[in-house]
N, C-alpha and C positions, 0 to 999 in steps of 0.2 A: 339226656345224658350227653356229655361232650364226647368227642372222638377219642380214639385210642391210638397210640403209636407203639410200634414194635422196635425194641432196642436189641442190639447184639454186641457181644464183646468177645475178645480172645481170652480163653481160660488162662493162658500163660501170663497175661497182663494183670489178672486179678489175684493170682496166688501171692500171698505175702512174701516179701523179699527177706524179711527177718522173722525169726521165730518169736511169735508173740504168745502170751499165755493162752492156753486152750480155754475155750468156753466151757462152762459147767453144763455138760449135756451129753448127747449121744445121737444116734441116727433114729429117725422116725420109724415106728414099728406098727403093725396092724392093731395091736392093743391100745395104741394112742388115739385111735379115731375119735372116741368120745371127747377126750380132752382137747384134741385139735379142733373139733367142731365148735366146742364152747369158746375157745380162744379166738377162732376165726370169726365167729359171730360177734363176740365182745369187741374185738379190734375194730371191726367196721361200724358197729353200733356206736362206739365211742367218738367216731368222727362223723357220724350221721350219714353213712352211705348205705343205701338200700340197693336192691338188685338193678333198679333202673339207672343207678349211678355207679356201678362197679362193685357194689358190696353184696350183702345178703339181707333178705327181708326178716328172717327169723331163724331160730335155732334149728328147726326141722330142715330148713333149706340148707343150712351149713352142714348138718349131718349128712344129708343126701349128697352134697358136693364132695365132702371128704370121703365118704364111702365109695363114690364113683371114682375118685382119684386112686384110692387103693385097689379098686377093682379093674383099673386100666381103661376106664371110659374116656379119659382125656389123653391117653398115651401111656406107655409102660412106665409105671412108677419106679423111681430109682432111690431106694432107701439109703444106699451108701452115699448119695449126694444130697440127702435131705436131713440136715442137722436140726436138732431141737435144743433149745436152751432151757435148763431147769433152774428153778429157784432153790433156796435152802431146804424147802420142804419136798423137793422132788417133783414139783408141778411144772408143766411146760408153760413158759412165759414168752417164747418167741420161736418161730419156725421158718425154715425155707424148704418148700416142698417142690421137688423137681421131677419132671417126666423126661423120658429119653427123647421124645419128639412130640410136640403138642399135636393132637389130632385136629384136623381141619385144613382147609385150603388157605393159601396165601400166607403161610408161615415158614420161617427158615427151617431147613433140614439140620437141626441142632437141638441139643438138650434145651429144655425150657423151664424156667422158674415159674411154676404154676401159681404159687402163692408165697408171699413173704409177709409175715405179720408179727407184730409185737404187742403184748399186753400194754395198755395205756400207762400203767404204773412203771413200766420198764423202758419207756421210750426215751430218746435223747441220751442213750448210753453207748451208742455205737454198735448195738447188737445186730442191726440190719446189715451194716457193712461187713461185720465179721461173719455173719451167716452167708452172705453172698460169696465172700472169699473162701469160706470152708466148702461151700458147694462147688465153686470153681476148681479148688484144689483136688477134690474127689473126682470131678469130671476129667480134669487134665490127667490125673493118675490112671484113669480108665481109658485114656486115649482120645478123648473128645477135645477138639481144638477151639470150639466156640460154645457160648451159652446165650440164650435169648430170653426175652420176656415181653410182656405187653402191659402198658400202664395207660391210665387216662391222661390225656394231654394236659389237663388242668391240675394234675397232682404234682404241684411244685416241689414239695419236699422229696418225693420219690425221684422225680426227674433230676433234681440237684444231686441226690445220692448217686444215681446211675451215671450221670455225666462226669462226676468226680472220679468214678471208677472206670472211666474210659469206655463206657458203652456208647454206641453210635446208633443213629436211626437206621433201621433196616428197610430197604425197599426191594421188593421182589425182583424188579428188573436189574438191580445192581448186584444180585446174588453172585453171579459168576465173577464179578470184579472184586469181591470182598477179600478173598484169600490171596 
């Protein structure tokens, strides 16, 4: 597996400046765990990522991670900052899942986008950007000034998205200088 990088952005910089049409969706709910696990697994399987490369190995592992997320194992889950996009049949096709602060050492003291994934049939439609912006708007409304995430350093499409959205590389020693 290649290395990962941590990115951070100001929530105010991510909030849409104009009112765009709302995504067809709602906030993630505990009853969504099964559907989220299936989408999580399928999204990584479609691009060939297993757990050694930042993805998941199988559906059971995806279910375990999603259940742990809702149970608070990775930090306090923030459903109000975790939008999901629904298709015409009401199925979840994209999601941004956010925790208040990611559990673990060497991470910013800021809300954290734990996972952002889109079904392969719904990629390249701007859903990921809109989900990040919706998460940031909810976080800003709740009083959070920043949002962070971690990606594989060789994930060029994700890196391009986050740099376009004014995310910056976070380094622990620079934390005090960020604000």
